[in-house]
N, CA, C and O atoms as CSV, one atom per row, in Angstrom:
chain,resi,resn,atom,element,x,y,z
A,1,UNK,N,N,75.055,-125.257,-69.640
A,1,UNK,CA,C,75.846,-124.205,-70.233
A,1,UNK,C,C,76.570,-124.765,-71.448
A,1,UNK,O,O,77.791,-124.920,-71.422
A,2,UNK,N,N,75.858,-125.060,-72.475
A,2,UNK,CA,C,76.485,-125.594,-73.674
A,2,UNK,C,C,77.247,-124.503,-74.396
A,2,UNK,O,O,76.928,-123.319,-74.293
A,3,UNK,N,N,78.249,-124.925,-75.119
A,3,UNK,CA,C,79.045,-123.975,-75.880
A,3,UNK,C,C,80.002,-123.165,-75.025
A,3,UNK,O,O,80.523,-122.142,-75.467
A,4,UNK,N,N,80.232,-123.619,-73.805
A,4,UNK,CA,C,81.114,-122.887,-72.905
A,4,UNK,C,C,82.562,-123.253,-73.184
A,4,UNK,O,O,82.874,-124.390,-73.538
A,5,UNK,N,N,83.425,-122.289,-73.021
A,5,UNK,CA,C,84.848,-122.567,-73.073
A,5,UNK,C,C,85.483,-121.954,-71.840
A,5,UNK,O,O,85.091,-120.875,-71.397
A,6,UNK,N,N,86.463,-122.648,-71.290
A,6,UNK,CA,C,87.125,-122.190,-70.070
A,6,UNK,C,C,88.613,-122.031,-70.327
A,6,UNK,O,O,89.196,-122.725,-71.160
A,7,UNK,N,N,89.202,-121.125,-69.609
A,7,UNK,CA,C,90.648,-121.031,-69.623
A,7,UNK,C,C,91.101,-120.458,-68.298
A,7,UNK,O,O,90.377,-119.704,-67.647
A,8,UNK,N,N,92.292,-120.821,-67.914
A,8,UNK,CA,C,92.883,-120.365,-66.667
A,8,UNK,C,C,94.019,-119.422,-67.034
A,8,UNK,O,O,95.086,-119.875,-67.450
A,9,UNK,N,N,93.806,-118.106,-66.886
A,9,UNK,CA,C,94.877,-117.172,-67.237
A,9,UNK,C,C,96.154,-117.503,-66.461
A,9,UNK,O,O,96.085,-117.764,-65.260
A,10,UNK,N,N,97.298,-117.498,-67.106
A,10,UNK,CA,C,98.555,-117.878,-66.460
A,10,UNK,C,C,98.841,-117.052,-65.210
A,10,UNK,O,O,98.753,-115.825,-65.232
A,11,UNK,N,N,99.185,-117.740,-64.119
A,11,UNK,CA,C,99.616,-117.108,-62.870
A,11,UNK,C,C,98.602,-116.147,-62.266
A,11,UNK,O,O,98.985,-115.269,-61.494
A,12,UNK,N,N,97.326,-116.284,-62.593
A,12,UNK,CA,C,96.349,-115.335,-62.069
A,12,UNK,C,C,95.559,-115.879,-60.897
A,12,UNK,O,O,94.992,-115.103,-60.128
A,13,UNK,N,N,95.506,-117.210,-60.737
A,13,UNK,CA,C,94.676,-117.795,-59.704
A,13,UNK,C,C,93.199,-117.638,-59.994
A,13,UNK,O,O,92.372,-117.773,-59.092
A,14,UNK,N,N,92.857,-117.356,-61.239
A,14,UNK,CA,C,91.469,-117.106,-61.615
A,14,UNK,C,C,91.056,-118.025,-62.752
A,14,UNK,O,O,91.888,-118.544,-63.495
A,15,UNK,N,N,89.762,-118.208,-62.866
A,15,UNK,CA,C,89.183,-118.958,-63.971
A,15,UNK,C,C,88.369,-117.989,-64.802
A,15,UNK,O,O,87.653,-117.151,-64.254
A,16,UNK,N,N,88.467,-118.092,-66.104
A,16,UNK,CA,C,87.640,-117.281,-66.998
A,16,UNK,C,C,86.855,-118.233,-67.890
A,16,UNK,O,O,87.373,-119.261,-68.327
A,17,UNK,N,N,85.612,-117.883,-68.155
A,17,UNK,CA,C,84.730,-118.739,-68.944
A,17,UNK,C,C,83.948,-117.873,-69.914
A,17,UNK,O,O,83.470,-116.795,-69.560
A,18,UNK,N,N,83.823,-118.358,-71.139
A,18,UNK,CA,C,83.050,-117.661,-72.169
A,18,UNK,C,C,81.779,-118.454,-72.438
A,18,UNK,O,O,81.840,-119.661,-72.676
A,19,UNK,N,N,80.632,-117.791,-72.403
A,19,UNK,CA,C,79.338,-118.427,-72.633
A,19,UNK,C,C,78.503,-117.575,-73.570
A,19,UNK,O,O,78.838,-116.421,-73.835
A,20,UNK,N,N,77.419,-118.144,-74.071
A,20,UNK,CA,C,76.449,-117.379,-74.860
A,20,UNK,C,C,75.061,-117.618,-74.289
A,20,UNK,O,O,74.738,-118.719,-73.845
A,21,UNK,N,N,74.246,-116.571,-74.307
A,21,UNK,CA,C,72.851,-116.655,-73.888
A,21,UNK,C,C,72.057,-115.714,-74.771
A,21,UNK,O,O,72.365,-114.525,-74.856
A,22,UNK,N,N,71.044,-116.240,-75.423
A,22,UNK,CA,C,70.220,-115.459,-76.351
A,22,UNK,C,C,71.082,-114.705,-77.363
A,22,UNK,O,O,70.781,-113.566,-77.721
A,23,UNK,N,N,72.153,-115.349,-77.817
A,23,UNK,CA,C,73.033,-114.763,-78.819
A,23,UNK,C,C,74.015,-113.737,-78.283
A,23,UNK,O,O,74.801,-113.185,-79.053
A,24,UNK,N,N,73.993,-113.469,-76.994
A,24,UNK,CA,C,74.916,-112.498,-76.390
A,24,UNK,C,C,76.106,-113.225,-75.783
A,24,UNK,O,O,75.949,-114.289,-75.184
A,25,UNK,N,N,77.285,-112.656,-75.937
A,25,UNK,CA,C,78.502,-113.245,-75.383
A,25,UNK,C,C,78.699,-112.779,-73.948
A,25,UNK,O,O,78.654,-111.585,-73.651
A,26,UNK,N,N,78.919,-113.747,-73.067
A,26,UNK,CA,C,79.137,-113.476,-71.648
A,26,UNK,C,C,80.522,-113.993,-71.280
A,26,UNK,O,O,80.879,-115.123,-71.614
A,27,UNK,N,N,81.289,-113.172,-70.600
A,27,UNK,CA,C,82.588,-113.579,-70.086
A,27,UNK,C,C,82.497,-113.579,-68.560
A,27,UNK,O,O,82.211,-112.547,-67.954
A,28,UNK,N,N,82.738,-114.731,-67.945
A,28,UNK,CA,C,82.656,-114.865,-66.493
A,28,UNK,C,C,84.055,-115.083,-65.937
A,28,UNK,O,O,84.834,-115.873,-66.470
A,29,UNK,N,N,84.359,-114.375,-64.863
A,29,UNK,CA,C,85.628,-114.548,-64.170
A,29,UNK,C,C,85.329,-114.939,-62.726
A,29,UNK,O,O,84.495,-114.317,-62.067
A,30,UNK,N,N,86.009,-115.965,-62.242
A,30,UNK,CA,C,85.898,-116.397,-60.848
A,30,UNK,C,C,87.306,-116.450,-60.268
A,30,UNK,O,O,88.233,-116.962,-60.896
A,31,UNK,N,N,87.450,-115.915,-59.068
A,31,UNK,CA,C,88.775,-115.871,-58.453
A,31,UNK,C,C,88.666,-116.226,-56.973
A,31,UNK,O,O,87.810,-115.710,-56.254
A,32,UNK,N,N,89.542,-117.107,-56.544
A,32,UNK,CA,C,89.564,-117.544,-55.148
A,32,UNK,C,C,90.351,-116.542,-54.311
A,32,UNK,O,O,91.465,-116.161,-54.671
A,33,UNK,N,N,89.763,-116.116,-53.190
A,33,UNK,CA,C,90.475,-115.173,-52.330
A,33,UNK,C,C,91.324,-115.935,-51.310
A,33,UNK,O,O,91.307,-117.165,-51.272
A,34,UNK,N,N,92.056,-115.201,-50.493
A,34,UNK,CA,C,92.978,-115.831,-49.544
A,34,UNK,C,C,92.252,-116.645,-48.478
A,34,UNK,O,O,92.854,-117.517,-47.850
A,35,UNK,N,N,90.971,-116.372,-48.268
A,35,UNK,CA,C,90.192,-117.116,-47.284
A,35,UNK,C,C,89.514,-118.353,-47.846
A,35,UNK,O,O,88.796,-119.050,-47.129
A,36,UNK,N,N,89.739,-118.630,-49.129
A,36,UNK,CA,C,89.159,-119.811,-49.745
A,36,UNK,C,C,87.778,-119.604,-50.343
A,36,UNK,O,O,87.181,-120.549,-50.858
A,37,UNK,N,N,87.263,-118.383,-50.283
A,37,UNK,CA,C,85.967,-118.067,-50.879
A,37,UNK,C,C,86.176,-117.603,-52.320
A,37,UNK,O,O,87.282,-117.221,-52.702
A,38,UNK,N,N,85.107,-117.637,-53.116
A,38,UNK,CA,C,85.195,-117.295,-54.534
A,38,UNK,C,C,84.441,-116.013,-54.834
A,38,UNK,O,O,83.257,-115.891,-54.518
A,39,UNK,N,N,85.122,-115.066,-55.440
A,39,UNK,CA,C,84.503,-113.835,-55.930
A,39,UNK,C,C,84.295,-114.001,-57.427
A,39,UNK,O,O,84.964,-114.816,-58.063
A,40,UNK,N,N,83.379,-113.238,-57.987
A,40,UNK,CA,C,83.091,-113.382,-59.409
A,40,UNK,C,C,82.699,-112.052,-60.026
A,40,UNK,O,O,82.299,-111.112,-59.339
A,41,UNK,N,N,82.825,-112.005,-61.335
A,41,UNK,CA,C,82.361,-110.863,-62.119
A,41,UNK,C,C,82.020,-111.389,-63.505
A,41,UNK,O,O,82.382,-112.508,-63.870
A,42,UNK,N,N,81.320,-110.563,-64.264
A,42,UNK,CA,C,80.982,-110.977,-65.624
A,42,UNK,C,C,80.919,-109.759,-66.520
A,42,UNK,O,O,80.714,-108.634,-66.063
A,43,UNK,N,N,81.098,-110.005,-67.796
A,43,UNK,CA,C,80.948,-108.970,-68.806
A,43,UNK,C,C,80.038,-109.478,-69.901
A,43,UNK,O,O,80.102,-110.645,-70.287
A,44,UNK,N,N,79.194,-108.597,-70.398
A,44,UNK,CA,C,78.341,-108.917,-71.538
A,44,UNK,C,C,78.804,-108.009,-72.661
A,44,UNK,O,O,78.809,-106.786,-72.520
A,45,UNK,N,N,79.192,-108.610,-73.779
A,45,UNK,CA,C,79.707,-107.809,-74.888
A,45,UNK,C,C,78.699,-106.719,-75.243
A,45,UNK,O,O,77.535,-106.996,-75.529
A,46,UNK,N,N,79.171,-105.482,-75.217
A,46,UNK,CA,C,78.328,-104.343,-75.547
A,46,UNK,C,C,77.535,-103.787,-74.379
A,46,UNK,O,O,76.832,-102.789,-74.536
A,47,UNK,N,N,77.634,-104.417,-73.193
A,47,UNK,CA,C,76.874,-103.953,-72.028
A,47,UNK,C,C,77.752,-103.625,-70.835
A,47,UNK,O,O,77.235,-103.207,-69.799
A,48,UNK,N,N,79.037,-103.797,-70.941
A,48,UNK,CA,C,79.926,-103.471,-69.838
A,48,UNK,C,C,80.218,-104.655,-68.934
A,48,UNK,O,O,79.866,-105.794,-69.241
A,49,UNK,N,N,80.868,-104.367,-67.817
A,49,UNK,CA,C,81.349,-105.385,-66.888
A,49,UNK,C,C,80.711,-105.157,-65.527
A,49,UNK,O,O,80.599,-104.013,-65.087
A,50,UNK,N,N,80.292,-106.213,-64.857
A,50,UNK,CA,C,79.660,-106.124,-63.542
A,50,UNK,C,C,80.439,-106.972,-62.545
A,50,UNK,O,O,80.947,-108.041,-62.883
A,51,UNK,N,N,80.523,-106.486,-61.323
A,51,UNK,CA,C,81.210,-107.210,-60.256
A,51,UNK,C,C,80.206,-107.687,-59.220
A,51,UNK,O,O,79.158,-107.071,-59.025
A,52,UNK,N,N,80.531,-108.777,-58.565
A,52,UNK,CA,C,79.735,-109.295,-57.464
A,52,UNK,C,C,79.702,-108.250,-56.354
A,52,UNK,O,O,80.749,-107.750,-55.942
A,53,UNK,N,N,78.521,-107.923,-55.873
A,53,UNK,CA,C,78.404,-106.983,-54.757
A,53,UNK,C,C,77.827,-107.671,-53.529
A,53,UNK,O,O,77.601,-107.037,-52.498
A,54,UNK,N,N,77.590,-108.980,-53.648
A,54,UNK,CA,C,77.028,-109.741,-52.538
A,54,UNK,C,C,78.091,-110.575,-51.854
A,54,UNK,O,O,79.288,-110.303,-51.944
A,55,UNK,N,N,77.620,-111.584,-51.176
A,55,UNK,CA,C,78.514,-112.487,-50.458
A,55,UNK,C,C,79.361,-113.289,-51.442
A,55,UNK,O,O,78.942,-113.569,-52.565
A,56,UNK,N,N,80.542,-113.647,-50.999
A,56,UNK,CA,C,81.396,-114.503,-51.808
A,56,UNK,C,C,80.800,-115.907,-51.848
A,56,UNK,O,O,80.065,-116.306,-50.945
A,57,UNK,N,N,81.122,-116.640,-52.891
A,57,UNK,CA,C,80.597,-117.993,-53.067
A,57,UNK,C,C,81.506,-119.004,-52.364
A,57,UNK,O,O,82.716,-118.796,-52.279
A,58,UNK,N,N,80.923,-120.099,-51.861
A,58,UNK,CA,C,81.741,-121.100,-51.167
A,58,UNK,C,C,82.569,-121.974,-52.107
A,58,UNK,O,O,83.586,-122.532,-51.698
A,59,UNK,N,N,82.135,-122.095,-53.371
A,59,UNK,CA,C,82.864,-122.929,-54.332
A,59,UNK,C,C,82.947,-122.215,-55.678
A,59,UNK,O,O,82.210,-121.268,-55.951
A,60,UNK,N,N,83.856,-122.694,-56.499
A,60,UNK,CA,C,84.014,-122.138,-57.838
A,60,UNK,C,C,82.738,-122.314,-58.661
A,60,UNK,O,O,82.320,-121.394,-59.365
A,61,UNK,N,N,82.124,-123.486,-58.574
A,61,UNK,CA,C,80.923,-123.733,-59.380
A,61,UNK,C,C,79.765,-122.839,-58.956
A,61,UNK,O,O,78.992,-122.396,-59.805
A,62,UNK,N,N,79.629,-122.567,-57.669
A,62,UNK,CA,C,78.579,-121.653,-57.202
A,62,UNK,C,C,78.863,-120.241,-57.704
A,62,UNK,O,O,77.937,-119.531,-58.097
A,63,UNK,N,N,80.122,-119.824,-57.696
A,63,UNK,CA,C,80.483,-118.495,-58.202
A,63,UNK,C,C,80.113,-118.370,-59.678
A,63,UNK,O,O,79.554,-117.355,-60.093
A,64,UNK,N,N,80.419,-119.387,-60.462
A,64,UNK,CA,C,80.096,-119.365,-61.894
A,64,UNK,C,C,78.588,-119.344,-62.098
A,64,UNK,O,O,78.078,-118.578,-62.916
A,65,UNK,N,N,77.872,-120.190,-61.352
A,65,UNK,CA,C,76.409,-120.215,-61.461
A,65,UNK,C,C,75.795,-118.867,-61.097
A,65,UNK,O,O,74.876,-118.400,-61.770
A,66,UNK,N,N,76.302,-118.238,-60.030
A,66,UNK,CA,C,75.783,-116.928,-59.619
A,66,UNK,C,C,76.023,-115.873,-60.695
A,66,UNK,O,O,75.129,-115.090,-61.016
A,67,UNK,N,N,77.220,-115.856,-61.243
A,67,UNK,CA,C,77.544,-114.877,-62.282
A,67,UNK,C,C,76.688,-115.095,-63.523
A,67,UNK,O,O,76.184,-114.137,-64.107
A,68,UNK,N,N,76.523,-116.353,-63.925
A,68,UNK,CA,C,75.730,-116.664,-65.118
A,68,UNK,C,C,74.265,-116.279,-64.907
A,68,UNK,O,O,73.629,-115.741,-65.814
A,69,UNK,N,N,73.731,-116.549,-63.723
A,69,UNK,CA,C,72.341,-116.191,-63.423
A,69,UNK,C,C,72.146,-114.677,-63.489
A,69,UNK,O,O,71.148,-114.207,-64.034
A,70,UNK,N,N,73.080,-113.919,-62.945
A,70,UNK,CA,C,72.985,-112.454,-62.993
A,70,UNK,C,C,73.091,-111.943,-64.423
A,70,UNK,O,O,72.354,-111.040,-64.818
A,71,UNK,N,N,73.996,-112.513,-65.194
A,71,UNK,CA,C,74.156,-112.095,-66.590
A,71,UNK,C,C,72.896,-112.400,-67.388
A,71,UNK,O,O,72.449,-111.566,-68.175
A,72,UNK,N,N,72.313,-113.591,-67.195
A,72,UNK,CA,C,71.077,-113.946,-67.902
A,72,UNK,C,C,69.950,-112.987,-67.530
A,72,UNK,O,O,69.191,-112.550,-68.395
A,73,UNK,N,N,69.841,-112.662,-66.244
A,73,UNK,CA,C,68.803,-111.732,-65.785
A,73,UNK,C,C,68.973,-110.364,-66.453
A,73,UNK,O,O,67.995,-109.750,-66.879
A,74,UNK,N,N,70.215,-109.895,-66.542
A,74,UNK,CA,C,70.476,-108.606,-67.188
A,74,UNK,C,C,70.113,-108.653,-68.673
A,74,UNK,O,O,69.525,-107.707,-69.197
A,75,UNK,N,N,70.458,-109.738,-69.345
A,75,UNK,CA,C,70.122,-109.884,-70.766
A,75,UNK,C,C,68.610,-109.949,-70.943
A,75,UNK,O,O,68.063,-109.316,-71.846
A,76,UNK,N,N,67.932,-110.710,-70.086
A,76,UNK,CA,C,66.469,-110.799,-70.169
A,76,UNK,C,C,65.825,-109.427,-69.994
A,76,UNK,O,O,64.884,-109.086,-70.711
A,77,UNK,N,N,66.327,-108.642,-69.048
A,77,UNK,CA,C,65.788,-107.296,-68.829
A,77,UNK,C,C,66.062,-106.400,-70.026
A,77,UNK,O,O,65.204,-105.613,-70.424
A,78,UNK,N,N,67.243,-106.514,-70.596
A,78,UNK,CA,C,67.609,-105.673,-71.737
A,78,UNK,C,C,66.816,-106.034,-72.982
A,78,UNK,O,O,66.531,-105.171,-73.813
A,79,UNK,N,N,66.457,-107.313,-73.115
A,79,UNK,CA,C,65.753,-107.744,-74.322
A,79,UNK,C,C,64.240,-107.776,-74.153
A,79,UNK,O,O,63.523,-107.982,-75.133
A,80,UNK,N,N,63.738,-107.578,-72.945
A,80,UNK,CA,C,62.288,-107.631,-72.739
A,80,UNK,C,C,61.584,-106.505,-73.481
A,80,UNK,O,O,60.438,-106.671,-73.899
A,81,UNK,N,N,62.232,-105.380,-73.652
A,81,UNK,CA,C,61.654,-104.272,-74.403
A,81,UNK,C,C,61.671,-104.501,-75.898
A,81,UNK,O,O,60.916,-103.864,-76.633
A,82,UNK,N,N,62.546,-105.424,-76.368
A,82,UNK,CA,C,62.634,-105.696,-77.806
A,82,UNK,C,C,61.314,-106.200,-78.371
A,82,UNK,O,O,60.969,-105.882,-79.509
A,83,UNK,N,N,60.572,-106.985,-77.592
A,83,UNK,CA,C,59.312,-107.553,-78.076
A,83,UNK,C,C,58.224,-106.493,-78.179
A,83,UNK,O,O,57.233,-106.681,-78.885
A,84,UNK,N,N,58.407,-105.385,-77.481
A,84,UNK,CA,C,57.395,-104.332,-77.474
A,84,UNK,C,C,57.612,-103.287,-78.551
A,84,UNK,O,O,56.795,-102.379,-78.704
A,85,UNK,N,N,58.694,-103.399,-79.296
A,85,UNK,CA,C,58.994,-102.399,-80.335
A,85,UNK,C,C,58.139,-102.592,-81.560
A,85,UNK,O,O,58.264,-101.839,-82.525
């Protein structure tokens, strides 16, 4: 994940990360719940925001990896039609 930047919003208990994939900006948020599990969501500039609808992740890094994988899949699906135009 080159070109990534991270920041911890003050007093939020969450991590936010900015990434790029195929020129699209992705914002990933990971937040630890009271049970120690990690929930995640992501936003793709111009495509809206998506929340995790599956199981919570056991670690912060797994939550980030899951969110990034979902965002990449969405971008790949959105851009797959571009080659056919």
